[in-house]
C-alpha positions in Angstrom: 160.5 34.6 104.7 163.2 34.8 107.4 165.9 37.3 106.3 168.9 35.2 107.3 171.4 33.6 105.0 169.7 35.3 102.0 171.2 36.9 98.9 170.1 40.6 99.0 170.8 43.8 97.0 170.3 47.2 98.5 170.5 50.4 96.5 171.1 53.8 98.0 173.1 51.7 100.5 175.7 54.1 101.7 173.5 56.5 103.6 170.1 56.9 105.3 167.6 54.1 105.2 169.8 52.0 102.9 172.7 52.1 105.3 170.5 51.1 108.2 169.1 48.2 106.1 172.7 47.1 105.3 173.7 47.2 109.0 170.7 45.1 110.2 170.8 42.7 107.3 174.5 42.1 107.8 173.9 41.3 111.4 171.5 38.6 110.3 174.2 36.8 108.2 172.9 37.7 104.8 175.0 37.9 101.6 174.8 41.6 100.5 175.5 43.7 97.5 175.4 47.4 98.4 174.9 49.7 95.5 175.5 53.5 95.7 176.7 56.4 93.6 179.3 57.5 96.2 182.5 55.5 96.1 184.0 56.9 99.3 180.9 56.1 101.3 180.8 52.6 99.8 184.4 52.1 100.8 183.7 53.0 104.4 180.7 50.7 104.4 182.8 47.8 103.1 185.4 48.4 105.8 182.7 48.4 108.4 180.9 45.3 107.4 183.3 42.4 106.5 182.2 40.3 103.5 180.0 43.1 102.1 180.1 43.4 98.3 179.8 46.8 96.7 179.0 48.3 93.4 179.4 52.0 92.5 176.7 53.0 90.1 174.6 56.0 89.1 171.1 54.7 88.7 170.2 57.7 86.5 172.3 56.3 83.6 170.9 54.1 81.0 171.0 50.3 81.6 171.9 50.7 85.3 169.4 47.9 86.2 171.2 45.6 83.7 174.5 46.3 85.3 173.3 45.2 88.7 171.7 42.1 87.3 174.9 41.3 85.4 176.8 41.5 88.8 174.2 39.1 90.4 174.4 36.6 87.5 178.2 36.6 87.7 178.5 36.3 91.5 175.3 34.5 92.7 173.1 31.7 91.5 170.0 33.3 92.9 168.5 36.4 94.4 166.1 36.5 97.3 165.3 40.2 98.0 166.0 43.5 96.2 165.6 46.6 98.3 165.2 49.3 95.7 165.7 52.1 98.0 167.7 54.7 96.1 166.0 58.1 95.4 166.2 61.8 96.1 164.0 64.8 96.8 163.8 68.4 95.7 162.4 71.2 97.9 161.1 74.5 96.9 158.2 76.3 95.3 156.9 74.1 92.4 157.6 76.8 89.8 161.3 77.1 90.8 162.3 73.4 90.5 164.4 73.1 87.3 162.9 70.7 84.7 166.2 68.8 84.3 166.4 68.1 88.0 162.8 66.9 88.0 163.6 64.6 85.1 166.6 63.2 86.9 164.5 62.6 90.0 161.8 60.7 88.0 164.5 58.7 86.4 165.6 57.3 89.8 162.4 57.5 91.8 160.1 56.0 89.2 161.6 54.7 85.9 164.5 52.8 87.5 162.1 50.8 89.7 159.8 50.0 86.8 162.6 48.9 84.5 164.2 46.8 87.3 160.9 45.1 88.2 160.4 43.9 84.6 164.0 42.6 84.4 163.7 40.8 87.7 160.5 39.2 86.7 162.0 38.1 83.4 165.0 36.5 85.1 163.5 35.1 88.4 159.8 34.7 87.7 158.1 35.2 91.0 160.9 33.7 93.1 162.1 36.9 94.7 160.8 39.9 96.5 161.3 43.5 95.4 160.9 46.1 98.2 160.6 49.7 96.9 161.0 52.7 99.1 158.1 55.0 98.2 157.0 57.7 100.7 154.2 58.9 102.9 153.9 61.6 100.2 152.6 59.0 97.9 149.4 59.6 99.8 149.8 63.0 101.4 151.6 65.8 99.4 153.5 68.3 101.5 154.1 72.0 100.5 157.6 72.4 99.0 157.7 68.8 97.6 155.3 68.9 94.7 157.6 67.2 92.2 158.9 64.7 94.7 155.4 63.8 95.8 154.4 63.4 92.2 157.3 60.9 91.7 156.3 58.9 94.8 152.6 58.9 93.8 153.6 57.6 90.4 155.5 54.6 91.7 152.6 54.0 94.2 150.0 53.9 91.4 152.3 51.7 89.3 152.3 49.2 92.1 148.5 49.5 92.6 148.1 48.8 88.8 150.2 45.6 89.1 148.3 44.4 92.1 145.0 45.2 90.4 146.0 42.8 87.6 146.1 40.0 90.2 149.9 40.0 90.0 152.7 41.3 92.2 152.9 39.0 95.2 156.6 39.6 94.8 156.2 43.4 95.2 156.3 45.4 98.4 156.1 49.2 98.8 157.3 51.1 101.8 155.8 54.5 102.9 158.2 56.2 105.3 157.3 59.5 106.9 160.1 62.0 107.4 163.2 60.1 108.6 166.2 61.3 110.6 168.7 61.0 107.8 170.5 63.5 105.4 167.3 63.4 103.3 166.5 67.1 104.0 170.0 68.3 103.5 170.1 66.7 100.1 166.7 68.1 99.1 167.8 71.7 99.6 169.9 74.1 101.7 168.7 74.5 105.3 165.2 73.3 104.4 162.6 72.8 107.2 161.9 69.3 108.3 158.4 67.9 107.8 156.7 66.4 110.9 156.8 63.6 112.2 160.5 62.6 112.0 161.4 59.0 112.8 164.7 57.4 113.8 166.3 55.7 110.8 167.0 52.4 112.6 163.4 52.1 113.6 162.3 52.7 110.0 164.7 50.0 108.8 163.5 47.6 111.5 159.9 48.1 110.4 160.9 47.5 106.7 162.6 44.2 107.5 159.7 43.0 109.7 157.2 43.8 107.0 159.3 42.2 104.3 159.6 39.0 106.4 155.8 39.0 106.7 155.4 39.3 103.0 153.4 42.5 103.2 152.4 44.5 100.1 152.5 47.8 102.0 154.7 48.8 104.9 154.0 51.9 107.0 156.9 52.5 109.4 155.1 55.4 111.1 152.1 54.3 113.1 151.2 57.9 113.6 151.1 58.7 109.9 148.9 55.7 109.2 146.6 56.8 112.1 146.5 60.3 110.6 145.5 58.9 107.2 142.6 57.1 108.7 141.6 60.0 110.9 141.7 62.4 108.0 139.0 60.4 106.2 136.7 61.3 109.0 138.0 64.8 109.8 139.5 66.2 106.5 140.4 69.4 108.4 143.4 67.6 109.8 145.3 67.5 106.5 144.4 71.2 105.8 145.8 72.3 109.1 149.0 70.2 108.5 149.5 71.6 105.0 148.9 75.1 106.3 151.6 74.7 108.9 154.1 73.2 106.3 153.3 75.9 103.8 154.2 78.5 106.4 157.6 76.8 106.7 158.0 76.9 102.9 157.2 80.6 102.8 159.7 81.4 105.6 162.3 79.4 103.8 161.6 81.0 100.5 161.8 84.5 102.0 165.1 83.7 103.8 166.9 82.3 100.8 
């Protein structure tokens, strides 16, 4: 699939990876619907990219997937790609994360994707591609991100289950490592950044390249993928990494 002249939805479109995807997809001449919770950021995005369609929506509310599909039905006669990118993180000791915040995170990071996939399949069969932003933490949990890693591992195993049923050629998961966006600022106040950190435009470029190739799994960070393989041979690598990140967590906790 060449991503040019396609009808595409991007959630979490007004910042971070979503914004970078919008910029690169717009440059390729696609018809875009940008979905985000922040009206002001969407307005700026619309002014920057002529012809961009926007929809302000909180994906944590009930029937949010239906509202997006209603827009698609009213404005387009088809849908080529849905970049289900919206999500958020929480940072801190696992015991200190409020239950209501964890529930909200799972609602957006997990349940929205699952509900959306079912509705897309019902409407479009297999004639579309859904690209879900998971995380490197789907494979490799990091101290301070226990609940977030759990949500990303959940969506990863959901996809693995679909693929194991001989289904899901329409489904792609992306596993970014830490990315140079406002991800960390939103996860907590002055939180330490996990290593390695990638430029957001490079991550978006990798996502689009993998989507065009029809890949099931996209790893924007070659270093992370290499470390995954190396750790199978030398398990001490992950232990050392987690030890280093745990020291950051303890310093952050003590300085709060």
